[in-house]
N, C-alpha and C positions, 0 to 999 in steps of 0.2 A: 754620682751626681753631687756636684756642690750647689750648698745654697746660702744664705745668710742668718744667722743668729742674731736678733737685735735685742736691745735690750733698752726702754723708755721709762720715764717715770709718769704714772697715768691714776688720776681718780687717788692721790695721795698713796701708792704705794709702787714699785718698781716691779716691773714684768719682764720676762724675757718669752720670746716667743720665735719660732723659726720659720720662714717664710719659704714654703714649697709651692711647685706646682698646683693648680687648684685653689678651690675655694677658701676665702681668707677665714672662712668661720671654722675651716679644716686643718687651719694653722695650729701645730702644739704650742703649748703655753704653760707657764708657770708665773703665776705671781705671788712676789713675796709678801709677809707681813707687814703690815702699813708702817712707815715711818719714813725719814729723810735720809736713812745711812744708804749709802751706796752699797750693794752687796759687793764683796770681795770678789777676785778672780778663781779664787777655790770656791765659793758658794757658787758663783754663775757656772764653773766648769762641772759640779754636781746636778745642777740643774740639765745643763745642755744634755750631758750623758743620761739622766734620767727620762729626758724627753725622746732618746733613741740616736741620738748624736756624739761625734767627736769633732774634735777640732781638727781643721786641717793645716792653720798657720801656728801651731804653738800656742795661743790662747791669746794672741794679740787683738786687743779692742781698739778700733777707731773711732773717737767722739765727734760728735756732730754738734754744734749748734743751732738752733733757729728761734725764731720768734711766734710765740703764741698769736699774734696778728701781724701777717706779714708785711713788713714796710714800716711799721711801727718802732721807734727805737726806744721807747718806754714800757714795750710790751712784755711781758714774762718771759725768760725766757725756757725754750724747750731744749734737754739733752736727750740724746739718742747716741748708742754705741752699736757697734757693729762687726762681726767675725766671721769668716769663712769655717763651716763647717758639713760635713757627711753623715751618712747614714750608718750608724755603727755597726749593722751588718753588712756594709759595703755595697748594700744593692740598691736599687731605685725605691721611692717612696711613692 
């Protein structure tokens, strides 16, 4: 099973979470310490592994930009990164 690992900046810190089937409240998540520095690919890789997953596409992250207030070009920008992962044990979660 493949799923997406996502990284976003939320409440003053970067977080990585894995969107798996089931309740959102059960998605594995890691919050980096507060700050505005974007975690490196190596830091993200360690977190994804610690959450029990491995990259399926060589750790390539796709970045998407969105607006905090849709349709308002003066709104604060929200960044979201995503990459494909699979359970490290090869099984379903």
